[in-house]
VOTI-397603 format. One line per 2 residues: their letters; for each residue x, y, z of N, C-alpha, C, CB. Coordinates in Angstrom, 3 decimals, padded with zeros to 6 digits, m for minus. Glycine has a CB too. Example, Ala and Ser with C-alpha at 12.3 -4.5 7.8 and 13.67 -1.06 7.14 Angstrom:
# VOTI-397603
AS> 013.190:m005.690:007.800:012.300:m004.500:007.800:013.200:m003.300:007.800:011.308:m004.473:009.046 | 012.850:m002.250:007.080:013.670:m001.060:007.140:012.900:000.030:007.870:014.084:m000.598:005.725
//
This chain:
# VOTI-397603
VR> m070.052:000.174:m004.748:m068.493:m000.493:m005.219:m067.721:000.206:m004.313:m067.864:m000.214:m006.911 | m067.122:001.412:m004.194:m066.002:002.216:m003.707:m065.861:001.469:m002.702:m066.124:003.693:m003.420
SY> m066.310:001.397:m001.533:m066.196:001.141:m000.228:m066.192:m000.484:m000.914:m067.471:001.824:000.991 | m066.559:m001.322:m001.146:m066.316:m002.395:m001.300:m064.628:m002.618:m001.611:m067.265:m002.776:m002.243
RK> m064.652:m002.556:m003.112:m063.642:m002.017:m002.987:m062.367:m001.579:m002.586:m063.853:m001.804:m002.990 | m063.114:m000.050:m001.646:m061.337:000.717:m000.662:m060.975:m000.939:000.925:m062.182:003.484:000.915
NV> m062.450:m001.461:000.870:m062.565:m002.571:001.705:m061.245:m003.905:001.319:m064.244:m003.096:001.444 | m061.453:m004.144:000.132:m060.606:m005.241:m000.650:m058.534:m004.762:m000.844:m061.588:m005.275:m002.548
IE> m058.687:m004.406:m000.571:m057.690:m003.296:m001.106:m056.452:m003.460:000.501:m058.781:m001.257:m001.382 | m057.946:m002.731:001.311:m056.798:m002.601:003.017:m056.757:m003.873:003.368:m057.460:m001.645:004.650
KC> m057.205:m005.480:002.779:m056.869:m006.113:003.450:m055.622:m007.053:002.042:m058.238:m006.728:004.317 | m055.788:m005.938:001.263:m054.271:m007.059:000.865:m052.899:m006.666:000.755:m054.315:m007.687:m000.543
KY> m051.370:m007.064:000.435:m050.872:m006.222:001.742:m049.529:m006.638:m000.170:m050.694:m007.098:004.298 | m049.866:m006.275:m001.158:m048.855:m006.003:m002.447:m047.931:m005.583:m002.759:m049.045:m005.565:m003.112
VK> m046.989:m006.366:m002.948:m045.639:m005.422:m003.208:m044.902:m006.033:m004.382:m044.532:m005.369:m001.835 | m044.534:m004.959:m005.137:m043.838:m006.196:m006.447:m042.271:m006.712:m006.593:m044.001:m005.483:m008.032
VA> m042.225:m007.228:m007.334:m040.823:m008.030:m006.857:m040.791:m008.091:m008.201:m040.689:m009.560:m005.826 | m039.034:m008.885:m008.024:m038.895:m008.000:m009.411:m037.408:m009.010:m009.470:m038.774:m005.754:m009.320
VD> m036.580:m009.809:m010.492:m035.012:m010.858:m010.689:m034.344:m009.386:m010.763:m034.696:m012.241:m012.514 | m033.769:m009.354:m010.983:m032.456:m008.850:m011.429:m031.456:m009.432:m012.747:m031.714:m008.997:m010.232
GA> m032.106:m008.902:m014.085:m031.908:m009.523:m015.496:m033.321:m009.437:m015.842:m031.228:m011.124:m015.609 | m034.865:m010.024:m015.504:m036.049:m010.433:m015.783:m036.232:m009.164:m016.597:m037.023:m010.820:m014.582
PY> m036.936:m009.293:m017.153:m037.839:m008.231:m018.442:m039.208:m007.713:m017.276:m038.722:m009.550:m020.380 | m039.309:m007.749:m016.332:m041.534:m007.789:m015.892:m040.493:m008.092:m014.399:m043.404:m009.851:m016.868
LR> m041.851:m006.628:m013.658:m042.052:m007.149:m012.372:m043.370:m007.750:m011.781:m041.726:m006.201:m011.632 | m043.956:m008.451:m011.016:m045.278:m009.477:m010.896:m044.669:m008.842:m009.301:m045.358:m011.675:m011.566
KV> m046.593:m008.210:m009.167:m047.588:m008.008:m007.233:m048.197:m009.066:m007.256:m049.013:m006.623:m006.807 | m047.298:m009.632:m005.922:m047.206:m010.197:m005.116:m048.359:m010.081:m004.078:m046.135:m009.984:m004.847
DL> m049.555:m010.569:m003.631:m050.110:m010.537:m002.244:m049.465:m011.144:m000.887:m051.290:m011.149:m002.375 | m048.822:m010.541:m000.130:m047.894:m011.213:001.011:m049.099:m012.424:001.904:m047.169:m009.656:002.304
EM> m050.647:m011.392:002.365:m051.839:m012.450:003.074:m051.705:m013.237:002.639:m053.182:m012.378:003.082 | m051.730:m013.647:001.654:m051.071:m015.448:000.406:m050.769:m016.672:001.326:m049.005:m015.236:m000.647
YD> m049.997:m015.965:001.773:m048.719:m016.421:001.956:m048.838:m017.030:003.443:m047.599:m015.230:001.740 | m048.522:m018.369:003.830:m048.190:m018.158:005.842:m047.296:m018.703:005.746:m049.112:m018.811:007.252
SY> m046.218:m018.970:004.700:m044.800:m018.889:005.579:m043.484:m018.420:004.430:m044.411:m020.719:006.375 | m042.345:m017.976:004.589:m041.624:m017.454:004.065:m041.731:m019.542:003.453:m040.332:m016.318:004.943
QK> m041.004:m020.399:002.690:m041.129:m021.301:002.522:m042.043:m021.059:000.739:m041.665:m021.903:003.888 | m043.696:m021.341:001.020:m044.798:m021.183:000.683:m044.350:m019.975:m000.969:m045.750:m020.597:002.202
LL> m043.624:m018.527:000.040:m043.479:m017.267:m000.921:m042.124:m017.378:m001.818:m043.408:m015.810:000.022 | m041.547:m018.360:m001.302:m039.850:m018.528:m001.798:m040.756:m019.516:m003.026:m038.230:m019.567:m000.350
NA> m041.976:m020.888:m003.174:m042.295:m021.458:m004.429:m043.003:m020.929:m005.292:m042.768:m022.426:m004.342 | m043.465:m020.002:m004.899:m044.783:m019.132:m005.521:m043.216:m018.137:m006.693:m046.145:m017.707:m003.682
LE> m042.321:m017.644:m005.712:m041.583:m016.273:m006.860:m040.967:m017.799:m007.786:m039.736:m014.656:m005.864 | m040.198:m019.238:m006.903:m040.046:m019.429:m008.044:m040.688:m019.974:m009.448:m039.407:m019.794:m007.814
NM> m042.404:m019.713:m008.630:m043.160:m020.700:m011.002:m043.434:m019.204:m011.047:m045.536:m022.428:m011.509 | m043.223:m018.014:m010.241:m043.223:m016.632:m011.011:m041.784:m016.037:m012.152:m043.348:m015.523:m009.672
FT> m040.928:m016.757:m011.521:m040.072:m016.152:m012.357:m039.098:m017.469:m012.814:m039.309:m014.849:m011.583 | m039.005:m018.220:m013.895:m039.613:m020.005:m013.939:m037.776:m019.960:m014.257:m041.284:m020.885:m015.686
CL> m036.903:m019.050:m013.735:m035.803:m018.669:m014.145:m034.798:m019.455:m012.935:m035.802:m017.012:m014.305 | m035.912:m019.182:m011.866:m035.118:m019.881:m011.169:m035.467:m020.914:m010.233:m034.517:m019.145:m010.659
TI> m034.838:m021.830:m009.255:m035.175:m023.269:m008.336:m034.838:m022.883:m007.599:m034.724:m024.620:m008.419 | m035.652:m023.381:m006.439:m035.040:m023.884:m004.524:m034.451:m024.940:m004.705:m036.243:m024.321:m003.135
CN> m033.400:m024.815:m004.057:m032.292:m025.473:m003.879:m032.373:m025.456:m002.455:m031.071:m024.929:m004.527 | m031.858:m026.476:m001.697:m031.542:m026.835:000.031:m030.483:m027.010:m000.058:m032.130:m028.026:000.872
SQ> m029.611:m026.518:000.472:m028.691:m026.599:001.113:m028.047:m026.565:002.239:m028.452:m026.301:000.820 | m027.838:m027.402:003.714:m027.393:m026.906:005.421:m029.297:m026.189:005.552:m025.436:m025.084:005.582
SE> m030.080:m027.258:005.818:m031.659:m027.070:006.064:m032.118:m025.048:005.986:m032.010:m027.917:008.057 | m032.132:m024.820:004.339:m031.577:m023.691:004.299:m032.348:m023.519:003.038:m030.019:m023.569:004.394
SK> m033.305:m022.843:002.719:m033.961:m022.781:001.243:m032.695:m021.848:000.504:m035.793:m021.878:001.207 | m032.350:m021.876:m000.671:m032.687:m020.775:m001.098:m033.280:m020.075:m003.104:m031.444:m020.281:m000.499
LM> m033.175:m019.340:m003.275:m033.831:m019.046:m004.838:m032.673:m019.236:m006.175:m034.429:m017.210:m004.877 | m032.669:m020.137:m006.744:m031.349:m020.180:m007.438:m031.504:m019.945:m008.970:m030.649:m021.572:m007.182
DL> m030.318:m019.365:m009.722:m030.183:m019.709:m010.834:m029.529:m020.744:m011.940:m030.011:m019.009:m010.917 | m030.179:m021.760:m011.996:m029.307:m023.009:m012.191:m027.988:m022.288:m013.459:m030.530:m024.602:m012.942
TN> m028.528:m021.819:m014.522:m027.974:m021.154:m015.660:m026.757:m020.803:m015.144:m028.750:m019.994:m016.227 | m026.304:m019.552:m014.105:m025.151:m019.357:m014.466:m024.712:m019.540:m012.393:m024.932:m017.663:m015.617
GV> m026.011:m019.869:m012.098:m024.988:m020.390:m010.300:m024.907:m019.296:m009.330:m023.010:m020.785:m010.480 | m025.918:m018.051:m010.096:m026.843:m017.176:m009.194:m027.419:m017.196:m007.950:m027.702:m017.035:m009.659
EY> m026.852:m017.195:m006.749:m028.311:m016.968:m005.633:m028.718:m015.404:m005.457:m027.927:m017.570:m003.819 | m030.294:m015.815:m005.325:m030.625:m014.421:m005.164:m031.100:m014.758:m003.688:m031.786:m013.687:m006.322
VP> m031.303:m013.419:m003.223:m031.763:m013.257:m001.652:m033.528:m012.061:m001.380:m030.002:m012.269:m000.752 | m034.079:m012.508:m001.398:m035.560:m011.822:m000.942:m035.138:m010.738:m000.209:m036.634:m012.764:000.026
TY> m034.828:m009.326:m000.850:m035.438:m008.445:000.213:m036.156:m007.337:000.032:m034.617:m008.034:000.941 | m036.803:m006.586:000.787:m037.405:m005.380:001.240:m037.654:m003.832:001.164:m037.150:m005.441:001.907
E> m038.000:m003.613:m000.416:m037.294:m002.091:m000.305:m037.897:m000.724:000.893:m037.541:m001.432:m001.989
//
């Protein structure tokens, strides 16, 4: 069991994601998404306050209640 768990964990690329103002974090396996757009869609579903807006052939995560644009960053 131990080696199985180690192999499973090594195959996953988990990162924690958060949104400013959201009281919680989410853990995301980056291996599950084969494009940036699919990752944005997943973030939109995880953080229901966000919506993907398309402008000038570019997708952005927006909070429509206050018009704030969120940019996914890696730390």
